[in-house]
N, C-alpha and C positions, 0 to 999 in steps of 0.2 A: 501576489506571488508568495508561495510557501517558503519558509526558511527553516533551517535546521535548528534543533534545540540549542539553548545557550551553551557557551563554552563550558567545559567541565563535565558535560554529559558524556557518557560512554557510547560512541557511535561506530567504533571499528569492529571488524571481525574479531571474535574472541572477547566481545564486550561483556561487561558484568551485568548489564540490564537485559531483561528478557525483551523479545521483539514486541510483546504487548506493552511493556514499559516504554519502548522507543516510540510506538504509535501514540501512546498517551502523552508523552513529552512533546511530540510533534503537534498534537491537538492543542495542548496548553500554549504552545508557542504561537499558533496560528489562528486561534479563535478568541475573539474579544468578548463574546457573550458568555459570561461566567457560568450561569446556570446550565446552559446548553453544553458547554465544555465539560462541566462536572459530570453530567449524565453520560456523555460520550466516553469520557475517561473510565467511568465505572463499568461501562459495557465492554471495555477492552481487558478488564482485569482477569488474569489467569486463563484466558481462552486458549492460548497456545499450549499451556501445560496440560489442560484437559484434553486437547486434541491428540497429544502424543506425537505431533509432527515436528520435524527438525525445522530450523529457522528458514532455510531456503524453500522447502516445500510449503511451509505455512504462508510465506509471502506470495508464492505462486498461486496458491489456492485463493488467497485474498484478491489477487489480480484477476483470476478467472471469475470470481464472484462479481467484481466490478463490471466486467464485460457482460455477464449474464443479466445484471441489473440495470444496464444502460447508464452507468454512473457518470458523473461530471469529470471534467479534466482535473479539477482540484482534488478530487478523491484519488485519481491516478497519481497525481504529483506526490501526495503524502506517502503513498505506498511505494512509488518509484524511488523516492529519496532513501527509504530504508532498504529497498531491494538492491539498490546500487551499492550500499555499504556492505551488503551480504554477498556480493559477487554475482547477483542475478543479472544476466546480460539481455540485450535487446533480442538476441536469438532465442533465449529462453522464453521471453514474453511472446515472441512470434510463434513459437511452438505451442504455447498455451492457446493462443488465438486459433491456430490451425486445428488443434485438437477439439476446441469448442465449437468451431464453425458448424458442423453438422447438427449440433444440439441447439444452438442459439440462433442459427440462421444467418443469411448474408447481411441483412440490414444491421443487425446488432454487431456483427463481426467488423463490418466496415466502420461503423460508428466507434467501436472500441479502438480500432487502429487509429482513427482520426483523433480521438480524444487523448490517446496515448501520445501522439505526436504533439498535440497542443501542450500537454503537460511537460514534455521534454523541452519544447521551445521556451516555456515559461520558467524553467529551472535556471 
């Protein structure tokens, strides 16, 4: 089960950490494999700033990518934890899946919905 970063981290709307920093913090908290975690954290560095997207849009794009890539429930959970803190609702995620369905197909859309539910139940 994924857990939030240690207390003292900034997790609320109006946070002082970037969303990329929040993802990095979540990875550090949830991965025990140090070399893997370090690579994944470096991959998160300054991506949102380079994209020019606001927090909400950035997280919704990440969730869309998870659906397109047939990602694991664990990947959804990390993103949903942060999405929840940013005010992204289940209806927002449903809207993303509806918008993606014609592009990624029925099978991936259904899988994404199921893995989303697995992630929510695991939280």
